[in-house]
N, C-alpha and C positions, 0 to 999 in steps of 0.2 A: 560509530558507523554502521552498528545491528540496525539502527535506525532507517538509515536510508537505505540499507540493504535491503530491509522489509518493505521498503513503499514499490520497490523495483519486483520484489517476490508478488506482491498484488497487484499491479500494472500487470504483468505476464499472465497473471492468472485470468485478467476480465479484457482486456481490451489491447488490438493491432488492427490497423487499418490494412484492408487488402489492396494491394498496387495495382496500376493500370500496367501495360506494356510500353507507356509513352517517356521518352526520357526527359527530363528537361535541365538546361544549366542557369545557374545564376552566376553573373559576374559582381564585384566586387566595384564600383564607380574609382574611377581614377584617383581621384584626388585623397581615397581611403584606402587603396587597394594596398598598398605599402605594411599598412597596420595591420593585415589582416593575414592569417596562418595560408590559407586560400584564398587566392586571387581570384579562383573559381570552382565550382565543383558540380559534377552531375548526379540526378536522384530521379524514382518515378515518382508521377502522379500518382494520388489516389485516385482509387477506381471507383467513377460515379455512378450511381443507379437514381433511376426515377422513383420516387416515392409513392405515387399513386396517388398524391393529396395536392392541392393548391400551395399548400404553405406548410414545411420548405417543399419544392419542389424535386429538389434535387437532394441526396443525400449520401453514406458512404457504408462500406459494408466492414462488419468484426470478423477478423477471421478467427477470432479467440469468442470463446463462450462468454456472457457479461455476469456470469451465475458465481455466488461462493461456493461452486465447486471443485477446489482445486483440482483443477484444467493445467494448472504451471506446474505440478507434479504428474498427474494422470495422462498427460495429451487434449488436445482439442478436437479427435476423430478417432475413426476405429482404428487405421493404422497407427496412428499416437498410440494408442491406448492399446494395443499388442504389443508395442517393441519395448514398452516397460516393465510390462511384467514377467515372472517367472514361470507362473502358472500351476505353483504350488505352493499350497496353504495358504495362498491369496497374496501373497508376497510380490513385492515390486524391487527389480532388481538394483541391485548396494553393491559396491565392489570391498576386500577385505579392509581393508583400510578405512571401510567407513564414508567414502567422499563415492561421488557419483561413478558408476562404469562409463566407457565410452568405447565408440565402434574405431572399425580400421583406420577412421581419417582423423582419429583424436577430439572428436567433438561429443559433449556427454549425451549419454543415454538419458532423457529425462521429458518431462510433459512438455517444455517450452523452453528452445534454449537459440532463439537469437537473439544478438547483443548482449551476450553473459557476459558476468567476470567474474571471479573468485567468490568475492564475498554472497553473489546470487545464487551463484554454485552450489555454496556452502549451507544455505538455508534451505533450497530443494535438497539437498542429502540428508539436510538433518528430518523434516519431516517424512522423506521417503523412509529413515528409520524408528519415526513416530508411527507411520501406518503397521509398519512390519510386526511392531509390537504389540501393536494394537490388536494385531491377526494372531500374535500368539497367545493374549488375551484371552481373545472370542474361540481360539481352537482350544484353549483348558477347560473353556465353561458351556462350551455348544461343540461336544465333539464329532455331533452327525454334521456340522457344515463342509460342504465340500468345498476345494478353490474358489468359484465362483462366490457363491454366498459370503465367504469369509472376505475377499477380497471387495465386494460392495458394500458391504455394513463396515467393513475400516474403510475406505474411503468415504462414508457418511460421514463418521465418528472424526475422522479426522481432519478432513473441510470445516467441518461444525470446529474444531478445536482452535483452528486456524480463523475460523473468521470471530471467534472469540476474544480472542488474543485481539486481532487488529480493531475490536470494539472497546473492550475495559480495559485494554493494557498500549500497546501501541498509540492509540487517539487521546488518551487520557496526558501522556508524554508529550505527544508534538502541542497539544492546547493544555497546556499546566495549570489549573486554576479548579479548584473546589467547584465553581459550575459545572465546567466540562466532566468533572468526577461524579456529580451526580449526575446530571444528566445522561452518558455512556450508559451507566451503570444501573439507571431506569430503564432505558432502552431493552437490556437483557432482563433484569430482575424485576422493573418495576418499580414502585414505591416502596413498597410493603418489602421490597430487598429479599437478597438470597435465601434467610433462613427462613424465614415466613412461605416463599415459594416454593422453599423444598418439602414444606409442611403440609402446606397446602393445596400445590399444585397452582396450574393459573385460573385465576378467577378476578373476576369485576372488570375485566377488558384491561386495556395496554398502560394505562396508568399506576395501576395497580399492581401489575402482574407482570410489565414490559410486554415488548411486539415480540419476543420468542416463546412461541406456546399458542399465539392466537388460531382459536377453531378453524377461519380462512384465509387466505392470504388477500392481503389489501392492495390495489393497484390504482386504485382513486378515480379509475376512470381512464386510465391509460396504459397499456400492457409496458413492462417493464423491459428498461434496456437503458444503458449509459448514456449521458448525450455527449454531446460533441463541450460543450461548456465542461463537463465534467473532467472530461481526457484534460481539456488545456489548462487548469486550475491545477491539477496532478502533474505536471511539468516543473519537477524540483531539481533538475541536475545539479543546480548550484550545493545541494546538499553531499556530494561528494565530493573527496578532497584531491590534490595531484600526488598524491603519493601514498601509501598503504605503510604506517609503523606498525615493525614488527615486535614482538615483545617478545624476553626468554621466561618461557616459563617453569625452566630448570631452574630461577634464579628463586633465591629464600624471599619469599614473602616478608612485605613491612607493614607497617601497621595500617596504614593504610590502603593492604590490600594491592598495590600498586607496583609489579612489574618490571625489572631493567629494560633499558632500549634494546633490543637487537640491530635490529637494521630499519634503513628505509627503503621502500622499495617503489617507484614511479609507476603511477598506477596504468600505464600504456603497456607494462609488461603484465599486468594483474587481468588482463581482459583475452576473451576469446580462448583458441590453444593453447597459447603461450600462458595464459593466465591460467587454466587448467596443469599444464605442466610445472608450473611455478607453486600452484596450492598441492599439486600431488608430495613436493619436496618438503613443505611447511606444515602439511600434516591440519587434521581437523579441529584437534585441539587447540594449538597455538595461535592458527587464524582464528577462531571464535575468542581466543581471550583477547588477542592482538585489537581484532575490531571491537569486544566490549572496551577498551580503555581507550580508542579517540575518537575525538568529538567530531561529527558533521560539522558541515558547512552551514554558513547563514545564508537562507532564502534571500537575497538582496543583489542589488546593485552592484556588476564588478569582481563577481563574485564566481562570473562559472569557470568549469573546469574548463584548462587550458587544452589540455590533452582531448576534450571532446572538439575542439577548433579542427581538429585536423583527425577524425578518428576513421578505424577502419570499418566499416558498417556492415552486417551478417545479413542473407538473405533468410528466407523461412528455415529452410535446412541446416543451418548455422553454419553456411559456409561464406569467406570472408568474400566481401563483394571487390571489384578491381579498383572502382572510384571513393576516395576520400571524402567525406561531407564535416562541413561544419556544422555541427548540431545546431549552435545558438542561433545561425541565419535561416537554419531546416527550420523550428521552432515558429519563428515566426509567422516565415512562408505558408505553414500547415493551417495556422490560425485561419489566414488570411483567403485559405484555399477552400477551406473548409466552410467557410463564410460564420466565422465566430464575429461577434460583435466587438467592435473596438472598446477598450475600458470605459469609456465614458456610457457607453450605450448598453454596454453588460451590466452595468451597475441600473441604468433604469429599467433593463428587464427584470431586475431582480426588486425591486423597485427601491432601490437603494439612493439617496440621495448622489448627484453626479458633482464633480469636480468645476470648478468656473477657473480657479488659477490652479498654478504650479503648487504654487503657496499649500492648496487645500490639501495637495498629495502626499508633500513632505517637509521637513524644513531644513532640510540638507540644500545650502546653498550652493555645492558643489554640482549638485545632480541636480537642481532647479536650472542652474546655468547649461548643464549636458542637453535637457531636454528643450530649453527653447534653443538651441545651437541645430536642434533636429526636425522640431516640431514648430518653431516658433511659435507664438501666441495660442494656437490653435489646439485646444485641449482636446477637440473631438478626434482627433487623428492618433492619438497616443494608443499604441499597441498595447492590448491586453498583457502580453507579457510583460511587458515594460513596465505597464504602473502594477501589475501586481507585485513586481519585485521591487518597486520605488513606495509604494505607500506605506504609511505607518504601523506600526503594528500593535495591536492589544497587549497591554503586559502580561507575559507568562505564555503568549503565543509563537511560534517558530512560522505563523504565516498572518498576510493580512486580513483586513474582514471582509474584501473580497471573495478571495477564493474560501473563507471560514461559513458563508454562506451555502456555499453548494455542498462542501463537506456535510454540512449539516442536515442539510436535502436530502443528499444521498447517504448518510449513513443509516439513517431511517429506514429508506424505501429497501436497501438492501436486504433488510432481516424481514420485511412486514409483506412483501412481494413474495417469497420463497415458500414453497410449500414445505421445504424439509426444515426451514425452519420456523413454521406456524401449523398446519394442519397436520404436518406428518414428524412433525418435532415429539417423539413420542418412543414409547421400547419398544411398539409391535414393529416400526421402523427401523429403532438403531439398537433394537434389544434393550435389555432393562441393565448388562452391563455396560454395555455400548453408551447410552443416555448417562449413565454413570461417571462414566469415565469421562464425558465433556464437564459433568456439572463438576467434577472436582478440578479441571484445569481451569484456572484463574487469570496467570501467564506463561508467557514464553520462560520465565526464569522455571517453571514447573517443568517444562519439556527439556530444556537443559538438563535439571537436576536427575531426571529420568533416564539418560543418555550418558552423562557425566556427573557424575554422585557427588565427587569431589571437587569439581572447578569452579560453582557459583560460593561455595563453603570459602575456597582458599582465595579467589582473586577479585571476587565481585563486594562490593563496600556498598552499593546502592540497596535502593529499594526495588528497582524495574531493569532490566535486562536491557531495557530499550535507552536507558539513560548512560554514562559515563560511568565507568562500572567504580574508580575512586573515586565517583562525588558521594556526598554528604546522603546518606539514606534520608527518606522523607521521615519529616518529624512526626512523636505522636501528638495526634490532638486528641484531647478527650472531648470535646463535643462532639455530639453526633454527627456524621457528614449532611443529612436533611435538615438541619439544626443550624449551621450554623451560614451564617446572612446573605453571601452570593447563594448556596446552593438552595435556603428557603425560599428566595424568593423566585428560584426557577423552578421550584417544586408547586407551588403557589400557585405561577402563571400556566404550570400544564393543567392544574386543578380547574381554573377558571375554564382555560382555552376548551378542554372537555366539558364543562356545566353549558357554556356557551352554546358550544356546538350541539350537545344536545337539545337545547331547547331550541336552535335554531332546524334544527332537522324534524323538529315535533311540529311546530309549526308551520313549515315549509310543507309538508304533507297532510298537513290538514287545508 
């Protein structure tokens, strides 16, 4: 459950479309209305803007910052940033129980509070605590720093820790193969690896030393942004369950470090203000251990959370809206509204082979029958979301091949286009001790251990905090990572690609 909470934590850092004042209504056709939680629902359209170019002529604005700047805890604008700060020693507001503070309406005080639930605000609180402990460390080593300097440097450090965890911990658990493990670590450290990069610094380009620490940002001629295609493939609400399983952390630990079941809580009790009240009673430690021991849902058809099809949505201020929404239907509508290509055209745009029949998409006979009932034999009409959830998965992957292509592109672009991970990823910007903090933090487990020193020792058996905590740890492999067959192939292809790119560039310039 920590893994699916994390992706919401990231999305709230990156993306939220601005809304128009016009409200529209979707009605279910009469022949299927009885089977829908809501026969109709109202919502606001996205705000369209002219791009100033011929293609696309119309676009949509993002109300959040697309950079890896930790705005999910720090805020997206000046008012939001002021609201979360204590203005003492650089720190952010946090309650005595380690959870977020709340305003007089019961809405959490944090960088982004729209459509929140207890698991999401728990991660916000954890990284507020991380920011504050970084402030303590900086104050100890740099006693001349005032509140503003402590805040700014601690924000850089904490944001980089979040980015690093996402790159070499969360992504590796989502796409659990040696190839991706090698690829993500090369993104951060390069082929030389962490030890050599620590010793000699960033040398000989991104293949050898990674994207982090490049001399200057690279945007490949296109200013950095997060695309609508990226938004679409990150629609993974089927990861969320219909209930949260609370465990008893006062019980005696077993050999596999699995605590006893205490209570099952419906997810609708864990969202919004009601979820915050429930979380306050549960407590931070019990909620974190409980999430660690509960698995995510699968990104597949017929696994959409039922409570999200009759959902109380929030406005940008975290207030409940009067109109319930069916998120499953709304997600299909949003892709169409934003002119995101249908599944087959989406694959063509990525230079991937489109499907010709439903059997190309899946081997599941029941799914094929359902697709024929809805779309007939016209595979070109297949909605992107339906295709992403129906397609065959690569072994070890929680997602399909189509979404993976977008993941792969943006995973590198988020790092190499950002000056704080390239030009300014240095001790002058982060401070020497701040950069050391980032360099020593490898995983979410490292962060949890800092704030709850005994938690993972007692309750976590696996290697990553994003795995189910009672699962087996990653087995020891004595073959170096880059010499394993799949990883070696990835490294070789990367080196060859760079070699041919250099040759091509020289010929082109001549």
